[in-house]
C-alpha positions in Angstrom: 36.1 -9.1 -8.2 35.6 -5.4 -7.9 35.7 -3.9 -4.4 34.6 -0.6 -2.9 37.4 1.9 -2.6 35.4 5.0 -1.5 32.1 6.1 -0.1 30.7 9.6 -0.4 27.8 10.6 1.9 24.8 12.4 0.4 24.4 14.3 3.6 24.6 18.1 3.0 28.0 19.5 3.9 26.7 22.0 6.4 24.9 19.3 8.4 26.1 17.6 11.5 24.4 14.5 12.9 24.6 14.3 16.6 23.4 11.0 18.2 23.0 10.9 22.0 22.2 7.8 24.0 20.8 9.4 27.1 21.2 6.2 29.2 21.1 2.4 28.8 17.9 2.1 30.8 15.1 0.5 28.8 11.7 -1.0 29.6 12.1 -3.6 26.8 14.3 -6.6 26.8 15.0 -7.5 23.1 17.2 -10.5 22.5 19.1 -8.7 19.8 19.7 -5.5 21.7 23.0 -3.7 20.8 25.6 -4.4 23.5 25.6 -1.7 26.2 22.1 -0.4 25.4 20.1 -2.3 28.0 22.2 -2.9 31.1 20.6 -0.2 33.2 23.9 0.9 34.9 24.2 4.3 33.0 21.3 6.3 34.2 19.7 9.5 32.7 21.4 12.8 33.5 20.3 14.7 36.6 21.3 18.1 35.6 19.4 19.1 32.4 20.9 22.6 32.3 24.5 21.3 32.3 23.8 18.8 29.5 22.1 21.5 27.4 25.0 23.9 28.0 27.6 21.3 27.0 25.8 20.1 23.9 25.4 23.8 22.9 29.2 24.1 23.2 29.7 21.2 20.9 27.4 22.8 18.4 29.1 26.2 18.5 32.5 24.5 18.0 31.4 22.8 14.8 29.6 26.0 13.7 32.8 28.0 14.2 35.4 25.6 12.8 33.5 23.6 10.1 30.8 26.2 9.2 28.1 23.7 10.2 24.7 25.4 10.2 22.2 22.5 10.8 22.4 20.1 13.7 20.3 17.0 13.6 20.2 15.7 17.2 19.0 12.1 17.4 18.1 11.0 20.9 18.2 7.3 21.7 19.0 5.0 24.5 18.1 2.7 26.2 14.7 4.2 25.9 14.9 8.0 26.1 11.3 8.7 27.0 11.7 7.0 30.4 13.9 9.9 31.4 11.7 11.9 33.9 13.2 15.3 32.7 13.0 14.4 29.0 10.2 16.9 28.2 12.2 19.7 29.9 15.3 18.8 28.0 13.4 19.0 24.7 12.0 22.4 25.5 15.5 23.8 26.3 17.4 22.2 23.4 14.9 23.4 20.8 15.9 27.0 21.8 19.3 26.5 20.2 19.5 27.9 16.6 19.6 25.3 13.9 18.7 22.3 16.0 16.4 19.6 14.6 15.3 16.9 17.0 14.7 13.3 16.2 13.8 10.6 18.7 14.5 6.9 18.3 12.0 5.3 20.7 9.9 2.2 21.3 6.9 4.4 21.7 5.8 2.8 24.9 5.0 6.0 26.8 1.3 6.8 27.3 -0.9 8.4 24.6 -1.4 11.3 27.0 2.4 11.9 27.1 2.7 11.8 23.3 -0.3 14.2 23.0 1.3 16.6 25.4 5.0 16.4 24.3 5.0 14.9 20.8 4.9 18.4 19.3 8.5 19.0 20.6 9.8 16.4 18.3 10.7 17.2 14.6 11.2 13.6 13.5 9.9 10.5 15.3 11.4 7.0 14.5 9.4 4.4 16.3 11.2 1.1 16.5 8.7 -1.7 16.4 10.0 -4.7 18.3 7.5 -7.4 17.3 8.0 -9.6 20.4 7.7 -6.7 22.8 5.5 -3.9 21.4 1.8 -3.3 21.5 1.1 -2.9 17.8 -2.2 -0.9 18.2 -0.5 1.4 20.7 2.4 2.0 18.4 0.0 2.9 15.5 -1.8 5.4 17.8 1.5 7.0 18.8 2.6 7.4 15.2 -0.8 8.9 14.3 -0.7 11.4 17.1 2.8 12.7 16.2 2.0 12.7 12.5 -1.2 14.7 13.2 1.1 17.4 14.7 2.8 17.9 11.4 5.9 16.0 12.2 7.9 13.5 10.2 7.1 9.9 11.4 8.7 6.6 10.5 7.9 3.2 12.0 10.9 1.0 11.7 10.2 -2.7 12.0 13.1 -4.7 13.4 13.1 -7.9 11.3 14.0 -10.7 13.8 14.2 -14.1 12.1 12.5 -15.7 15.1 9.3 -13.7 14.3 9.8 -12.9 10.6 6.2 -13.7 9.5 4.8 -11.6 12.4 7.0 -8.7 11.2 5.6 -8.9 7.6 2.1 -9.2 9.0 2.6 -6.1 11.2 3.6 -4.0 8.2 0.4 -5.0 6.4 -1.7 -4.4 9.5 -0.2 -0.9 10.0 -1.0 0.0 6.4 -4.6 -1.0 6.9 -5.3 0.4 10.4 -3.4 3.7 10.6 -5.2 7.0 10.2 -2.3 8.6 8.5 0.2 7.5 5.8 3.4 7.8 7.8 6.4 6.0 6.5 7.1 2.3 7.3 10.4 0.7 6.8 12.2 -2.5 7.7 15.5 -2.7 9.5 17.9 -5.7 9.5 19.0 -6.9 12.9 22.7 -7.2 13.4 23.3 -10.1 15.8 25.5 -13.2 16.0 22.4 -15.5 16.0 20.7 -14.0 13.0 21.3 -15.0 9.4 18.8 -14.0 6.7 17.8 -16.3 3.8 18.2 -15.0 0.3 14.4 -14.4 0.2 14.5 -12.4 3.4 17.6 -10.4 2.2 15.7 -9.6 -1.0 12.7 -8.4 1.1 15.0 -6.2 3.2 16.8 -4.7 0.2 13.8 -2.4 -0.5 13.5 -1.2 3.1 10.8 1.5 2.6 7.5 -0.4 2.7 5.2 2.7 2.7 6.3 6.0 1.1 4.9 9.3 2.2 1.8 10.4 0.3 2.2 13.1 -2.4 0.0 15.5 -0.3 2.4 15.1 2.6 5.4 15.7 0.4 3.9 18.9 -0.9 3.1 20.1 2.6 6.6 19.1 3.9 8.7 19.8 0.8 11.4 21.3 3.1 12.3 17.8 4.2 13.4 17.0 0.6 15.4 20.2 0.1 17.2 20.1 3.5 18.2 16.5 3.2 16.0 14.9 5.8 14.4 12.6 3.3 17.2 10.7 1.4 16.3 7.5 -0.3 20.0 7.1 -1.0 22.5 7.8 1.9 25.8 7.6 0.0 27.5 6.7 -3.3 30.0 3.9 -3.4 32.9 3.8 -5.9 34.7 0.6 -7.0 38.1 -0.4 -8.1 37.0 -0.3 -11.8 35.8 3.3 -11.5 32.1 2.4 -11.5 29.8 3.7 -8.8 26.4 3.0 -7.3 24.0 4.6 -4.9 23.4 3.0 -1.5 20.3 2.8 0.6 20.4 2.7 4.4 21.1 -1.0 4.8 23.0 -1.6 1.6 26.5 -2.1 3.0 25.3 -4.3 5.9 23.2 -6.5 3.7 26.1 -7.0 1.2 28.7 -7.6 3.9 30.8 -4.6 2.8 31.6 -3.3 6.4 35.3 -3.7 6.8 36.8 -0.2 6.5 39.7 -0.7 9.0 42.7 1.5 8.0 40.5 3.7 5.8 40.4 7.5 6.1 36.9 8.4 7.4 34.9 11.5 7.9 32.9 10.1 10.8 33.7 12.9 13.2 33.2 15.6 10.6 29.7 14.4 9.5 28.4 12.8 12.6 29.2 12.1 16.3 27.6 9.9 18.9 27.5 10.8 22.6 27.3 7.4 24.4 25.4 6.6 27.5 28.4 7.5 29.7 28.8 11.0 28.0 31.8 10.1 25.9 31.9 11.4 22.3 32.5 8.6 19.7 31.7 7.8 16.2 28.5 5.9 15.9 30.7 2.9 15.1 32.2 3.1 18.7 35.6 4.6 17.7 36.6 7.2 20.4 36.9 10.6 18.8 37.4 13.2 21.5 38.7 12.8 25.1 35.9 14.8 26.7 32.6 14.0 28.5 29.4 16.1 28.2 28.5 15.2 31.8 31.5 17.0 33.2 31.1 20.4 34.8 34.3 21.6 33.1 33.5 20.2 29.7 33.5 23.6 27.9 37.1 24.3 28.9 38.3 20.8 27.7 36.4 20.4 24.4 38.4 22.3 21.7 39.5 19.5 19.3 40.9 19.7 15.8 38.2 18.4 13.4 39.4 16.3 10.6 39.3 12.8 9.1 40.3 9.8 11.2 41.9 6.5 10.4 39.3 3.7 11.1 40.4 1.3 13.8 37.2 -0.8 13.9 37.2 -4.4 12.6 33.7 -4.1 11.3 31.2 -1.2 10.7 27.8 -2.3 11.8 26.0 1.0 12.5 24.1 2.5 9.6 25.2 6.1 10.0 28.9 5.1 10.2 28.7 2.9 7.1 27.6 5.9 5.0 30.2 8.4 6.3 32.5 9.6 3.6 35.6 7.5 3.5 38.2 6.0 1.2 40.7 3.1 1.2 44.1 4.5 1.7 45.6 1.4 0.1 43.7 2.2 -3.2 44.8 5.9 -3.4 46.1 5.5 -7.0 42.9 3.9 -8.2 40.5 6.2 -6.4 42.3 9.4 -7.3 41.2 8.9 -11.0 37.5 9.0 -10.1 35.6 12.2 -9.6 33.2 10.4 -7.2 35.9 9.7 -4.6 36.2 12.2 -1.7 40.0 12.3 -1.7 39.8 16.0 -0.5 37.4 16.3 2.4 36.1 19.5 4.0 38.3 22.4 4.7 38.8 22.5 8.5 38.9 26.0 9.9 40.5 26.9 13.2 39.8 30.4 14.6 38.2 31.4 11.3 41.4 30.7 9.4 41.9 27.9 6.8 44.3 25.2 7.8 
């Protein structure tokens, strides 16, 4: 049976994805919530200026050493919009050159709040938790942000306990929204959840409503700069064949064991956890520095290069699509032009190394 020996991300080389979990404070209590995301013991930052300064330092380090030019900052939680200073943070972070802001939110803040501050967001991903959310409110939030010219996706978490309600919600949104924002399904990774073959087939085509042609013409930049990517990576197999992968491809197929592989997780994306530590989105610690520290800028000056995966399973979508290859299959993979044996040149002090 052929196996995956390498994955090459379709993310543009000059892009860096930065995820930031501002806290683990959330006003929802979903049974499948990712561990550490809902305990409420890591509160939102008190010093907005310090956090902005430290994130800016991270950006400049990547800009200088890896020639990154575009920084996709995805803010999540917990629930990020419950942070009382969130609007002030958005206003300040948008002043940094090359920063594009996404929010992963349950959308529960008031319509007044979204009318006032929704325009500060470049990309809204509204997670629809069927057992918790007000469906009509969620539709209104998506419509408000879309009307401001922003990219909007409603992501339906497909819990097996309310599977039929999830499918019905997708159809309801198509019929009752004012604007054709994107709708997609997302599989839930949890020990109690196993999908049937029929459900897996439904999840395989995750995008349930595509953006309209008129929207694409108006927002063609999203296609050219890599913000709309139907395929997130290309996988290469032991026999030299390859295939394109959608967001949930590896998780649905069970191909998530990359332990011992060489991985570009810290080159293509990082995750700042709710405690301020900088990890891969998979949870692997990358740098021994904390963005909540006053002296962060003097401590954060790491070498940026591939890491050896130490995780037993890769269950986070961004991490599964990071460029990586199986060190044990070096002879096989080196014969394929699809395999990223040579990653990015890492520059230190503007010199190649």
